[in-house]
N, C-alpha and C positions, 0 to 999 in steps of 0.2 A: 395392541397396536404399537406399542414400543418397540416390538420385534419386527415390525413391518418397517417402521421408521427407521430402525437400524439398519435394514435391508437397503432402504432408499438413500440414507446417508453414506453407505458403505464404507465407514470409517475414513473418509478422505482426509488426506494429510496434505499440509502445506508449509513449506520453510520459506524463509524470507529471502533464500537466495536459490529458489526453485528446485527444491529437493525432487518434487514431482511435477510434471507438466499438469496444467488443469484440464479437468476432464471435460467431455461432451456430455451433457445429460443424458440419460438414457430414456428415450420415449416408452420403452417396454416397461421398465420399472415404474415410470409414473402411471402408466395405464393400469397395471397391476394394482397400485395403490389407491387409484383415484377414487373408486367408490366408498371405500372407508372414510378417507379424509373428507371428501364431499359430504357425507353423511354426517360427520362430526362437526364440521364448519359451517354447513348450510349456508353458502355464500349466495347472494343475490346477484354477483357479477357473472356476466357470461363468460368472460376470460380473467384468468388470474395467475399468479405465480409468486413463489417465495425463494429467494437465493440466499445462500451464505455469501456475505460480502468478500471474505478473505478467498474462498475457494471457487465462488461461482457455483457450487453444488445446489441442485434443486432440492427444496425441502417439501415443496407443495406445489401442485399444478393443476390448473382447471382449463382445459383448453388453450393451453400456454403457446402452442406453436401455431395457432389459427390467425392469419392477417386479419385486421379489422382497423376501423378509424382511431388513430392515435389522438386525434383532437389537437390540443395546443401542447400535449407531450412532444410533438415535433419539435417545439423550440428547445427541447434539452439537447438537440443535435446543433441546432442553430448556434445556441449560446456557448455551447462546448467547443466548436470549431472556432468561433470568433475569439475566444480566449487562448486558444492553441496558436492561432495564426497571428494575432496583433501584439504589438507591445502594450505593456501595461499602462504607459503613459499616453497612448494615442488620444486624440482628440478627434470627435467625428461630428460633422455638419450635415445638417439635413439638406439634401440636394433636391433639385425639381423631380428628378426622376423617381427617387425614393419616395418623395412626397406623394406622388401619384400611383403608388403601387399597392395601396392598400384602402379599405374602406374606412372612410373617417367619421362614420356614424356609431362606431362601436370599437372597443378594444384597443383605445388609444389614450395617450396621456396629452394630446393636443400639442405636439411639438411643432414649431413653426418652420417654415422655409428659412433656410440660412441660420437655425439656431444650432449652436455647438455644445455639445454634451462630452463628458469623458467616457471612455470606454466602460468603466465602471457603472457609471449612470445607466448606459444604455443596457448592459448586461443584467443589472439589478431589475430595471424596470421591466425587461423582457421575461424576466423568470417569475418575479413576485407578482406583478399587475397583468402579465401576459400581454404587455403593449406591444401591437403590431407596428406602429410608427418607429420605435427604438429597434424593434427586431429588423426592420426594413434597412435601417442604418447600419446595423451589425452586418447584414448580408452583403450590401453594397461595398461597404470599407473593405471587407475582407477579400472578395472575389471580383470586384469592379462592377458586377450587375447581380440582380436576385437570381437571373437565368443561371448564370455562371456558379452561382452559390449552390443552387439545387443540384448542379452536377458534382459539385465538392461533397455535398452531402450524400449523395448515392456512392460516390468512390469511397468515402469513410465507411459508410454502411458494409460495403463489400469487404473492405479491409478488416473490419471488425467480425466479419462471418455473420451478419445479420440476415439470415436467408429469406426472413419473410418480410423484409422491410422495404419499401420503395417511398420517394418522396417525390412531390411534383409542385411543392410551395413551402417557403420557409416558416409560415405562420401556423399550419395546422388546419388550415380550411378543408372542410369535407370534401372529398374528391375520390373516385373510384381508383386513381392513381397514386393516392396519398396513404399509405397503409403501414402498419406494423403488427407485430404480435406482442402479447405481454412478456413473453421471454425475452425477445429481441431488445424491447424497451428496458427491461431490467438489467440485462448486460450493458447496454449503452448507459444507463445510469451508474452502473459499478465502475465502468471504464471513467465517465466523466469525473466521478467522485475522487478520482487519483489526482486531479488537477486541483490544486490547493485553493485556487481562488473560485472555481466553480464550487467546491465544498462549501466555502463561505456563503456564497451566493444562494446555494440550495438550501442552507440551514437558516438564512436571515428571515425573521419574523417581520421585520421592517426595514426600510432604507430612507435616508434623507438625501435628496438631490440637492446640490449646490445651485444658487442663483446662475443663471447663464446671461449670454449676451442679449437675450430676447425675453427673460423672464427674471425679475427682479427679486422674486419670493423663493425662497427654499421650498422644494416639493417633498412630502413625506409619503412613501409608498408602504403600504400594508401587504403583506404576502395574502394571496387568495387562499393558501393552504390553511386551513383551521387546525391541523394536526400540530403545528409549530408555533402556534400563537395562543394567547388566553382565550378560553371560550368552552363551550360544552364539549368539543371535540378535541381539545389539547391532550395529546399524548405524551407522558412525562419521558418516556424513553426515544421519542422521534428526534432524529438528527437531521432532518431536511424533508421537503416534500414539494411537489407541484401537481395543481389540478386543473383540468380543462373540460371542455365539452363542446359538442356540436349537436345540433337538432337532430340529425340521423344517426349519429353514432352513439349518444348518451355522454355520461361522466367517464373521465380517465383520471387515474391518479396514480403518480409514482412517488414513493416515499422510502426513507431509510430510517433505521432505528439500531439503538444499541443497548445491551444490558450486559454489565460486566464485560467480559472479553469477547461476547458475542455480537457481531454486527450482521443485520440483515438488510436485504432490499426487498420491497413488495411492490407489485403493479397489478392494478385492478382496470378492467376495461369493459365497456358496455352496461355501465351502471344507469338504472333511470333517474337516480336523484344523487345529489352531493351527499346527502346523510348517508344512503346505503353504501357509498364509496367509502366514507369515514369509516362506518362501521365494520364494513367488510376488511378494511386495511388493518384496524385494530385487531380484529379476530384472528387475521392470519399471522401478525407479529407476536400475539399471545400464543398462538398454537406453537411456532418455532422456538420461543423462549422457554416454554414450559416441557418441551420435549427434546431440545439440543442444548448443548454446551460446547463453549469454546476453551480448551485447555491448552496452556503454553507453557514451553519450557525456554528459558532464558540462558545465555552464556554464563551467568551465575550459577545456575543450576548443575552445569557438567563441567565447569572450570577449564583448566589447560594441562597439558602434558609435557614434560621435559625428558628427552631420551639422551643417555650419555653414549657417545660413539667411540669406540676403541678399535685400534689396530694391533691384535695381540693385547699386551698389557699397556700399551702406550695409549693416553686419552688424545683422541683427534679433534673431537668438537662436541658442543651439546646442541641437539635440535629441539627448539621450543615450538610446540604447537597450541595455537590458539584459535578462537573463531568468534565472530560476532552474530552468528545465526541464531535467531530466535525460530523455534518451531512451534506450530499450532495445529492442533486436531480438532475436528467437529466430531463429536461423538454423543451418543444418546444420554440423556440425564440418568439413566439407569446404571451406567458404568462407573465406577469408581476411578476418579481421577489420579489417585495414587498409583494406580496400575501403570500409568504412563511414566517412561524412564527415558534416560540416555546414558550411553556409555561410550567412551573414547577408546578406539580399537586402533593400535599401531601396526603397520605393515612394514615387513623388513626390518624388524627392529635391532637384529643382530648385524646388519650389514656394517662394513668399516667405511661405506661411502654415504656421507650425509645427504646427498640428492637422492639417493635410492630409497630413504625413509620416508613413508607418508603416514597420514592418519586422517580418520573420519569420526564424526560423531554418529553413532547408531541409535535410532530412536525405536523404542519397543512398547507395545501394549500387551499387557498380560503375557509376557514373555516371548511375544511374536513381533518380528521386526517389521515396521511399517514405514520406516523412511530412512535417510542418510543424508549427510552433508560433511563435504571435505573441510579439512581444517587447514589453516594458514601456517606455512612452515617457516621458520626463521632460524638460521643456522649461525650459531656462535662459536667461532674458532678462537681456541686458547691461543695466545701468542707465544712464540718459541722462546724459550730461556736464552739469554746472552751467554756466550762462553768467553772466558777471559782472554783478552788478546795477548799473543805471545810476545814475549820481550827479546830485544837483541842481546848479543852475547856481551858487549860492552856493559849494557844497562845492568845485566845480570851480575856481571863482577863488581860494578860500582856498588849494586844494592848489596852485594856480599860482603864488601869491604866496609860498608857503613853499619851493616848489623854487627860485624866483628869488632869495630871500633866503639859502637855503643855499647857493646857487651863488655869490652875491656874497661871502659869508664864505670860502668856500673859495679863490676866485680873488682876493679882496683883496690879499694879499701880491705876487702876481705882477704885478697891475696897478700898484701902487705902484713896484715895482722897474723897470716897463717906462718909466713917466713920469720917474722919476729918471735914467734914462739918456738920456732926451730933452732935458734942460735942459743948456744950454752951459756948459762948464767955466769955473769962476771963476778 
């Protein structure tokens, strides 16, 4: 199985400055591996996917491209776009139109008309409690109306190349026109987690809302996702999650987890129960952590390089090459991490023109090049030595006379003594 995993992972490499472009997952590879991984994992989910957070590489999939009901995982897009578009200090007030846009009998925090909340209050409530009232506030404040916000959601989905996704409401209400796939939702989650505020909200087990102009008491909200809070399904490696459900589509769960240097994103859809969703998600994460590892090379590992530039025998400058690139590779557990190495390679090192000299870090696995990153060049030019200033003739003569006089003063006693010895004795 490890050999098949190795094929699926394809030793995908990622550098922090984009050594390689992110790949599109290969359906052919996924279909080839599906029978074995499905048999091993035995998931109850109708749709599932496991991605590497850094690279976006698919490590496991089950019907991951098929469009289906995303339930309230729809709010992943709603919250993400609101956080991207609105200033962090924005205050939101429940308008009459927003108040009338959702069912008040379920999935609400009972926000009143005219009640003002912070952006953080609305985002946390929409994510943790899947509150439709705060979700409506986010959408209207961001785009002016819920209809316009849905258009924004679909534009964002197109920009992210979520090919099997379409939204027709901001809440995740069951509809034939509101659909997504496990793969699309995992890629959306991966994208959203690059927003640090979203990442904090996704990871929160609870949140306390401050009193408002309509509510004198603080409101404490617990996350609906049991992977990230204490309980029977708490998962030690979980770094975030959201769960939702509809009567027709079943339970949907998106979660992230990290073990060591390896970060993963999992999505399961079409689960009959919340218990099954949690069990399948943990099973997928364990499969990923047990079979794959992320190995990292930092700038401290490969250092810097200084090249001395000469024009003949004359020293022209020093060219100092440095880099802050961290290189990571996702690889099967069976491979030895020590086989991953980095080497600085300088090009045109013999040139007398500093600007013509370049360098890059070459990353290799088992002696085979798997990536590279250019290094930053800093040219240090040695300042020219100052030549003594020429003196005019008058100054030169004066200096000569002065030196002669000084010499005469110094040597005068010796000269007198010498001539005294030359006189005949009296």
